[in-house]
C-alpha positions in Angstrom: -14.6 -2.3 -2.6 -12.8 1.3 -2.1 -12.8 3.9 0.6 -13.5 3.7 4.4 -17.0 3.3 3.9 -16.6 0.6 1.2 -19.1 2.4 -1.1 -17.4 2.1 -4.5 -16.2 -1.1 -6.3 -12.5 -1.3 -6.9 -11.6 -0.1 -10.4 -9.1 2.3 -12.1 -11.9 4.9 -12.7 -12.6 5.2 -9.0 -9.0 6.6 -8.6 -9.6 9.1 -11.6 -12.3 11.2 -9.7 -9.5 12.8 -7.7 -8.4 14.5 -11.0 -11.6 16.3 -11.2 -10.6 20.0 -12.1 -12.0 22.5 -14.5 -8.7 22.2 -16.6 -9.3 18.6 -17.0 -12.2 18.0 -19.4 -13.8 14.7 -20.5 -11.3 14.1 -23.5 -8.5 14.5 -20.9 -9.9 11.7 -18.8 -10.3 9.4 -21.7 -6.8 10.3 -22.9 -5.4 9.3 -19.5 -7.7 6.4 -18.8 -5.0 3.8 -19.9 -2.3 5.5 -17.4 -4.8 5.0 -14.7 -5.5 1.4 -15.6 -1.8 0.6 -15.3 -1.4 2.4 -12.0 -4.5 0.5 -10.4 -2.9 -2.7 -11.7 0.5 -1.8 -10.1 -1.2 -0.9 -6.7 -3.3 -4.1 -6.9 0.1 -6.1 -7.2 1.7 -4.7 -4.2 2.0 -7.2 -1.4 2.5 -6.2 2.4 6.0 -6.3 3.7 7.2 -8.9 6.4 7.7 -7.5 10.0 11.7 -7.3 10.0 12.2 -7.2 13.8 12.0 -9.8 16.5 8.5 -11.6 17.0 7.7 -13.5 20.3 6.1 -16.6 18.4 4.6 -18.1 21.5 2.9 -14.8 22.3 1.8 -14.3 18.7 0.2 -17.8 18.8 -1.8 -17.0 21.9 -2.7 -13.7 20.2 -4.0 -15.4 17.2 -6.5 -17.3 19.5 -7.7 -14.1 21.1 -7.8 -12.2 17.6 -9.9 -15.1 16.3 -12.4 -14.8 19.1 -12.9 -11.0 19.2 -11.5 -9.3 15.9 -11.8 -11.8 13.1 -15.6 -11.4 12.7 -14.9 -8.0 11.3 -11.6 -8.0 10.1 -11.2 -11.5 8.8 -9.0 -14.4 9.4 -5.3 -14.9 8.0 -2.8 -17.7 7.0 -4.2 -21.1 5.8 -7.8 -20.1 6.6 -7.6 -16.7 5.2 -11.1 -15.2 4.9 -12.2 -11.5 4.5 -15.7 -10.5 5.2 -16.0 -7.0 3.7 -18.1 -6.0 6.8 -19.4 -2.5 7.1 -19.9 -1.6 10.9 -22.5 0.7 11.6 -21.3 4.1 12.5 -23.1 4.0 15.9 -21.3 1.0 16.7 -17.7 1.7 15.5 -18.0 5.1 17.2 -15.3 6.7 15.3 -15.2 10.2 13.7 -18.0 10.4 11.6 -17.1 13.5 9.5 -16.3 11.3 6.5 -19.4 9.2 6.7 -21.4 12.5 6.8 -19.8 14.2 4.1 -21.2 12.2 1.2 -25.2 12.0 1.3 -27.2 9.2 -0.4 -27.5 11.5 -3.3 -23.8 12.1 -3.9 -23.2 8.3 -4.1 -26.3 7.9 -6.5 -24.7 10.4 -8.8 -21.4 8.6 -8.7 -23.3 5.4 -9.6 -24.9 7.2 -12.7 -21.4 8.8 -13.7 -18.6 7.8 -16.0 -16.5 6.8 -13.1 -18.5 3.8 -12.2 -19.1 2.9 -15.8 -22.7 4.4 -15.7 -23.7 1.8 -13.1 -21.7 -1.2 -14.3 -19.6 -1.2 -11.3 -21.3 -1.8 -7.7 -22.0 1.3 -5.6 -23.4 1.4 -2.2 -25.3 4.3 -1.9 -26.0 4.1 1.9 -23.3 2.3 3.6 -24.3 3.4 7.1 -21.0 3.0 8.4 -17.2 2.1 7.9 -15.7 -0.7 6.5 -13.5 -3.0 8.7 -10.3 -3.1 6.6 -8.2 -6.2 5.9 -5.3 -6.2 8.4 -2.4 -7.6 6.0 0.8 -5.5 6.8 -1.0 -3.5 9.4 2.3 -3.0 11.3 3.6 -1.0 8.5 0.5 1.2 7.9 0.4 3.6 10.9 -1.2 6.0 11.7 -4.5 4.2 12.5 -8.2 4.5 12.2 -9.5 6.0 9.0 -8.5 9.5 9.7 -4.9 8.6 11.0 -5.6 9.8 14.5 -3.9 7.1 16.4 -0.2 6.6 16.0 0.6 3.1 16.9 -1.2 -0.4 17.3 -0.8 -0.1 21.2 -2.7 2.9 21.3 -5.4 1.5 19.3 -5.7 -1.4 21.6 -5.7 1.1 24.6 -8.6 3.6 23.7 -8.2 5.4 27.1 -4.2 6.1 26.5 -4.6 7.6 22.9 -2.7 10.9 23.0 -4.8 14.3 22.5 -2.0 15.9 20.6 0.9 14.1 19.1 3.9 15.0 16.7 5.7 12.2 14.6 9.3 11.9 14.5 11.1 12.4 11.1 11.4 8.8 10.4 11.5 6.8 13.8 9.7 3.5 14.3 8.2 2.6 17.6 9.0 -1.1 18.1 7.3 -1.5 21.5 4.1 0.2 20.7 4.1 -0.9 17.0 3.8 2.3 14.9 5.3 5.6 14.3 7.4 7.2 17.0 5.6 10.2 18.5 6.0 12.9 21.0 2.6 13.3 22.9 1.0 16.4 24.6 -2.2 17.2 26.4 -2.1 20.6 24.6 -0.4 22.2 21.7 2.7 23.7 22.9 2.3 27.4 23.4 4.9 28.6 21.1 3.2 27.1 18.0 -0.4 27.9 18.9 -0.4 30.7 16.5 2.6 29.7 14.1 2.7 27.6 10.8 4.3 24.9 13.0 0.8 23.8 14.1 0.5 21.6 11.0 3.4 19.4 12.5 1.1 18.4 15.3 -1.9 16.1 15.1 -4.5 17.7 17.2 -7.4 15.0 17.7 -9.6 17.7 19.1 -10.2 19.4 15.6 -12.9 18.7 13.1 -12.5 15.3 11.3 -9.5 14.2 13.6 -11.1 12.6 16.5 -9.3 9.6 18.0 -12.4 8.2 19.7 -14.2 5.1 19.0 -13.2 1.4 18.1 -13.3 0.6 21.8 -13.7 -3.1 21.3 -10.2 -3.8 22.8 -11.6 -2.7 26.1 -13.0 -6.3 26.7 -9.6 -7.5 26.8 -7.2 -8.2 29.5 -3.7 -6.4 29.4 -2.0 -9.8 28.6 -4.5 -10.5 26.0 -4.0 -7.1 24.2 -0.1 -7.7 24.4 -0.8 -11.1 22.8 -2.9 -9.6 20.1 -0.3 -6.8 19.6 2.3 -9.4 18.8 0.2 -11.4 16.5 -0.6 -8.4 14.5 3.0 -8.2 13.5 2.7 -11.6 11.7 0.2 -10.4 9.4 
């Protein structure tokens, strides 16, 4: 399925809806469909990269056991016993920013199901998903920032809900090996000199609409050692 709420079946037409514009008429969509079919096939062929840095294999093995106990029910299992449940977690349970959830009504999704984009109902459409889909975690080390709105800069912060920065700014291209994610500078407030300037766009402010970093607090049931073990295991996926 596509999107964080998993409401639309994976298909090339699902990508094409983002070209909706008054200058693109129905004939233009039909003319471009073959191109998007190829784009979809290419995207579907991409495989996650292998973590290129050192991994503590003993710690990762311990982390795998913790992961399978606490995380696998939603995110699936990996390796020889690979399985992905496509599980949608109710919005009240996951507790993450609900702006995306609330943006599309049941009627919106029903309209999509009746449209050309779903093959007039040929493709599966979930009209009331009720939450967000727990994504597969293949290559998770390389897909920061995290949560569906990109509000959490590293896996370490994802595993430490109380430590997530209120405001952060990414480096140009740095990678944080210890925290596993993008290298950032963190702030409690926007620096005064950028409050009114265009530089605001360089800062991720989790207090803004649609950008909250709360929720997915399941790691709080883990000890600090278990979190470190899981963090090491995630590098192997």
